[in-house]
C-alpha distance (Angstrom), angle and dihedral (degrees) to the residues before:
residue distance angle dihedral
M1 . . .
N2 3.76 . .
H3 3.80 115.9 .
T4 3.77 118.7 -167.9
T5 3.72 127.4 -177.2
Q6 3.72 124.6 -145.9
T7 3.77 119.1 -147.1
F8 3.79 123.8 -161.4
F9 3.78 118.2 -150.4
T10 3.76 123.0 -162.6
P11 3.78 115.0 -136.3
A12 3.82 93.6 -126.1
S13 3.77 98.8 61.3
T14 3.75 140.3 -25.2
S15 3.83 96.0 -136.0
C16 3.86 94.5 68.3
P17 3.78 120.8 80.2
P18 3.83 113.7 -105.7
D19 3.77 117.4 -87.7
Y20 3.81 102.8 -117.8
Q21 3.79 93.4 -168.4
M22 3.82 89.2 58.7
L23 3.82 91.2 49.5
K24 3.81 90.6 51.9
E25 3.82 91.3 52.1
E26 3.81 91.6 47.9
H27 3.79 89.4 50.9
E28 3.81 91.4 51.0
V29 3.80 90.9 50.1
A30 3.79 90.4 49.8
V31 3.81 92.6 49.4
L32 3.81 100.8 37.7
G33 3.78 99.1 32.2
A34 3.77 131.5 -119.8
P35 3.80 117.8 -39.2
H36 3.76 114.2 -90.5
N37 3.78 121.5 -110.3
S38 3.76 120.9 -122.9
A39 3.83 89.7 -126.4
P40 3.81 115.1 100.5
P41 3.79 113.0 -97.9
R42 3.76 117.1 -102.6
S43 3.75 117.1 -124.7
T44 3.76 133.4 -159.2
V45 3.78 118.8 -143.5
I46 3.78 117.4 -152.7
H47 3.77 116.6 -165.6
I48 3.78 111.7 -148.6
H49 3.76 111.8 -165.0
S50 3.76 114.8 -141.7
E51 3.75 108.2 -108.4
T52 3.76 114.1 -114.2
S53 3.75 109.1 -122.4
V54 3.78 110.3 -116.8
P55 3.80 109.8 -175.4
N56 3.78 106.5 -148.2
H57 3.85 97.3 -174.3
V58 3.81 92.5 -135.1
V59 3.83 91.5 151.3
W60 3.78 97.7 44.6
S61 3.80 95.6 48.6
P62 3.84 98.1 57.5
F63 3.82 88.7 45.4
N64 3.81 89.3 56.9
T65 3.79 90.2 44.1
L66 3.81 94.6 52.4
F67 3.79 101.7 37.7
I68 3.80 112.3 18.3
N69 3.84 105.2 20.3
S70 3.80 97.3 156.2
C71 3.81 111.9 177.2
C72 3.85 89.5 -9.1
L73 3.80 90.2 -76.3
G74 3.82 90.6 134.2
F75 3.79 92.1 56.8
I76 3.80 92.0 49.2
A77 3.83 89.2 47.7
V78 3.83 89.5 54.1
T79 3.79 89.1 54.5
Y80 3.79 92.9 51.0
S81 3.82 91.1 45.1
M82 3.80 90.7 55.0
K83 3.81 90.8 47.7
S84 3.81 89.3 50.7
R85 3.81 91.7 51.1
D86 3.82 91.3 48.2
R87 3.82 92.5 49.4
K88 3.81 89.9 49.9
M89 3.82 91.4 51.0
V90 3.80 91.1 51.1
G91 3.79 90.5 50.7
D92 3.80 98.8 -109.7
L93 3.81 98.8 130.9
T94 3.80 94.4 169.5
G95 3.80 92.6 54.9
G96 3.79 90.4 43.5
Q97 3.79 91.4 53.1
A98 3.81 91.3 48.9
Y99 3.82 92.8 51.9
A100 3.83 90.7 43.3
S101 3.80 90.9 52.6
T102 3.80 90.8 51.4
A103 3.82 91.2 47.3
K104 3.82 90.5 50.4
C105 3.80 92.1 50.0
L106 3.80 91.6 49.3
N107 3.81 91.3 47.3
V108 3.81 91.9 51.0
W109 3.80 91.7 50.0
A110 3.81 92.1 45.9
L111 3.81 90.5 50.7
V112 3.82 94.6 46.8
L113 3.81 93.6 46.4
G114 3.81 91.1 44.9
I115 3.80 92.3 52.1
L116 3.82 91.9 46.4
M117 3.80 91.3 48.8
G118 3.81 90.4 48.4
I119 3.79 91.9 51.0
L120 3.80 91.5 47.4
L121 3.81 90.9 49.6
I122 3.79 88.2 56.9
I123 3.82 99.7 40.0
I124 3.84 99.3 45.1
P125 3.83 96.2 55.7
V126 3.83 90.5 44.8
L127 3.83 91.1 52.0
I128 3.80 92.0 46.0
F129 3.81 90.9 49.2
Q130 3.82 91.1 50.7
V131 3.82 92.9 49.2
Y132 3.80 94.3 52.5
Q133 3.77 95.6 43.3
């Protein structure tokens, strides 16, 4: 078992016994913190601007790419969505909104063309089947 002793020295002299009242006050200052000044506390105000919502259509674009991808518009929309997200992360909200608007337009066109192509793929075989029956 290792026993160590701790000796307290007063700054005035080492021949006097330690002042236990002074040690108690130093301990209270260490635990409770420094005494407070009578001056009013200074405060810092930080203004946080509300972030403008820039929809980047990152969910809609891969959906169009995987399921509807007419004329590769879904893939191009994914690219613009990623650019919009990157611009937003950098802090360029104007550029992010421009890329998001382009991605939205491409997604709308991909969806409309995909639905029209789906309807035509159903109607044309039905009409052909009725003609030859």
